[in-house]
N, C-alpha and C positions, 0 to 999 in steps of 0.2 A: 155399545161403546167400542170405539176403535182403540187398538193398542198403540202406545207411544213407541218411539224409537227405543230399542233395547238399552241404549247407553244412558237413558234418562229415567228408567223405571226404578221406583223405590217400593219397599215394603214397609208399611207403617203398621205396627202391632201393638195391641194392648197386652199387658202382662199381669198375672196374678202371682200365686206362690209356686207354680210349677213351671220350670224354665224350658222344658223341651218343646212345647207347642210352637213357639216362634221359630225355632230351628227346623222343626219338622215341616212347617209350612214353607219356609224358605227353600229347603232341599227339594220338596215335592214340586214346587213351582219351577225351580231351576231345572229339574229333570223332566218336566212335563208329565209328572205322575200325579195327576189330580183329575177329579171328575169335572167334566165340562163338555160342551157340545163338540169342540175341536181342540183338545189340549195340546199345547206346544210348549217347549221349554221357554222359560222367562228369564231373561238376563238381568237379574237384580244387582244393582251396584251399591245400594245403601239400604240399611235397615234402621228404622227409627222405632224405639221401644218406649212407649208412653206408659207411665206407671205412677202409682202413688209412692209415698215415702215410708210406707209401713215397713218395719224391719224385716219381716219375712219376705216381702216383695223385693226389697233391696238385696237380700241374700240370693233370691231367685235370679235377679239380674246378673249378679256376679257369676253365678253358676252358668247362666246363659252365655256370657262372654267367654267363659272357659270352654263351653261346648263348641262355640263357633271357632275358637282358636285351635281346638284339639280334634274336632270331628268333621272338618270339611268346609268351613266357611271363612278361613283365615284371610282370604283376599277381599272380603267385603267389610266395609265400614259399618260397625254396629254402634249407633249412638243412643245413649240412654237419656230420656227426658223425664226426670222425676218431678212430680208436682208436690207442692207443699201441703199435702193432705194425707191422712192415713187411710181414708176411704171416701167414697162419695156418700156423704151424709145429708147433704142439702141440695136444693135446686142450684144454688150458687156454685157448689162443688161440681155438679154435673155440667153446668154451662162452661166453667173453667176447663174441665177435661175436654169437652167437645170443641171448644175454641182451639185448644192445643193440637188436637188431632187435625182439625180443619186447616190450621196454619202449616202443617207438614205435608199435605197431599196436593197433588196436581191431577188433572184429568189423565186417566190411563194408569195411574199408580195402583198398587194393590194394598188393600186394607184388611188386615187379619184381626178378627174380633174374638179369637179363641180364648185368650187369657183374661183373667180378672172377673170382676163382678158383672152382673147383668146390666147395671146402669152404664158401666164402661163400654160394654158391647153395643148397647143402644146408641151411645154417643158416637162411637166409631162408625157404625153403619150409617147413621144419619149424616155424618160428615162426609163419608164416602159418596153417598147418593148426591149430596149437594155439589161435590166437586167432580162428579162423573168418573169416579175411581171404581176399580173392580173390588168386589166384596168376596172375601174368602175365609174359610174356617177349616180347622183340622179337628178331627174327632179321634180321640184316644179311647180304646176300650177301658172300661172301669177297672178291670183287673190289672191292666198295665199301669194305669194311673196310680192305683194303690201301691203297686210294687215300686214305682218310681218315687212316690212320696216317701216310702220307707227307706229307700236307698239314699235319698237326699240327706238324711240324718247322719250318714256315715262319713260325709265329706268334712274335713277339718278346714278351718279358715285359711291355714297356711297352704293347703293343697289348692284351694280355690284361687288364692292369690297367684300361685305358680301357674295355674291353668290360664288365668286371665292374661298372663304375660307370655303365653305360648309355650310354657314348659310343662309338658303333659306327663307328669309322673304317675298319675292315676287315670283310670278310664272314665272320663266324663260322659262318654257315649252311652253308658248304661242308663243315663237319665233321659233317653229318648225311646220311643216305642217303634218296634218293627211293624206293628199292626195298625199304624195310624192311617187315616183316610182324610185326604184334603179335598175340599169341594169348593169350586168356583161358583158362587151363587149368581153373580151378575158381573 
């Protein structure tokens, strides 16, 4: 697959209950710090986050926006696309999720399937293959993941709202892993 013009590249990500993976994938692509045959920095201008409407996932998205605003992605547009489902429970839910991912990607974009349930990841990867987009994932060590999940409970709703608005009174960067590994699969 050939790379698109850097001005047009998007990152389309799935999201579960842990917010850091999307940001970590974004940063590693932007810095060229990912496993690939020839990794180069990727100039991502937009990030689409496709997710369910589960309350825990909604909270993770709000934390993700605060992470972008406070930890190094303020210049990028982060658009949330919540679907009217709490999980992928039926074939119809799966097809709806896949159609939404498919509608957001173009050839040469990057699709991150790190977050969410397995069915969400499958939908994202199959949509990426259909559109000839790059497939990427970030792997967070289990100990880091557990620590981040524990720290998420410490953030109050008012802190999250302040962070979403770019007022970083608390350190949202602790919700990311320094040991993350991003892999470009195709």
